[in-house]
N, C-alpha and C positions, 0 to 999 in steps of 0.2 A: 504493500500500501504507501510506504514513504516513497519508492521509487516513482509510481504515478503521479505523485503529489509534485516532488521535485524535478521530474522529468517534465511535466507539463507547465510549471514555472520558469524553468531554463528554457523551454523551448519559447517562451511567449518573451522573455527578456532579449534571448538571441536575435528573433524573429523580428522584435521591435528595433534592434539595431540595425538589422541588414535594410527595414524600412526606412528608418530616419537616415541613414546613408545613403541609400541607393545602391549597395554594393554586398555581395557575399563574400568578399574577399577580407577575410576575418583578421590576417594580419594589417591591414589599411585600418580597419575599425578600431583594434586596440591602440595604434599610434596616433589615432585623433584625440585622444584624451590627453589634455594639453596638463592636468594636473597630476599625471603619471610618469614617474620617471622610470626609464627602462635602461637596463644595463646588463652586457653580457660580460662574463668574466669567468674564471677558473674558480670553480667550487669542489668539494669533495668529492669523492666517487657516488658517494650515496646519497648525495643531495641535487635535484635537478633544479629549485629555484627556491626563491623566498619571495612574500610579499608582506612589507609592513604598511599599515595606516598610520599616519600621523595626525590628519586634518582633512577637512573636504576639497582643500586646495593641493594637498601635498601627501604622495603615496610615492612609494619606489617597488619595482620590482626588478629583481636580479636572477636570471636564469643562467645555468651552467654553459658554457658556451664550448664544453668537450662533449655534448651531447650529439647524436645525429642530427640531421636535418628533420625528421618528423618528431625525435624526442625533444629539440628543440619548440618545435610548432605545440606540441602537447603542454610542455612545462610553461610557455606563454600564456596558452590558453587557461591552463591551469589558475596560474596566477592572476592572470585577468578575472577570472571566474569570481575570487576573493574580492576583487575592485567592483565588479559588476553588482556583485551579491551584497556588497557594503559591508563585508567582514572587518569588523573593527577591534581594537584594545589590544591585539598580541600581534606579535611576529607569526605568520603563516609559512610552514616549511614544508615543502613538496619533497619528501625524504622516504628512502626505501624503509629506513629503519623507526619512522617516526608513529605517534599513536594516529590512528584514523577516527579521526572527530567527524561531527557531521558537517561541520564547514570543510573539511577536505574530500568529504564524499561529495557534497555539492557543488566544489571546484572541479572536481573531477567529471562530474557530470558537465559542468559548462564545457569542461577541454573536450570531452567526446564529444558533444555536438557539434561545436565549432568545427572541431577537424574532420566531421563528416561533411559539414557543408562546404569547408574551405578547401577540402582536398576532392570533392566530388565524389566520396566513398558511398558504395552501395553493395548490396550482397555479394556481387562475382567481384567487386574489386578489394574487398576486406582481405583477401588473402596475400595480397602486395604488400600489404604493410606490416611493421613488427613495431609494437607499442608496451608499454609498461603492462603487466598482465591485468591490473584493476582498469585501466583505461580502455583495454581491448574489450574485457568484459563489457563493460558501459555503452562502448561502440556497438557489439553484437546485439545486446539488448535494444538500443535507438534502430538499428537495423530491421530487429526483426517485429517490429511494428509496422514497418510499409510493405 
């Protein structure tokens, strides 16, 4: 039941961005947020990225530059999910060893949905990509709806 509620909320938010900006290029949409500073730098192997909210006018995202192209996209979309869903109060780290909270699950949902749209993924193309297991699971769940 939680999946359906979060799935519908995520779809509504992301589809609203597509309508607002007139594009399904998710990377372009992420970079339109003027209050969000995005850095790519070397992080430890188990950290894909992190997001920190300071104020409505100042947030930062850091993405591990050592990830694959699809890995960077997933991390970028995941961290943007925290921003989109207005997660505040603490630093959110996209880590393989971190605690899997409600906020991390929601950010993974945003990442999966944005990834599908940005890369035009369907049930036939799903086998062409390699993603973190928890994101791949959510991508598959979204695709099974279509």
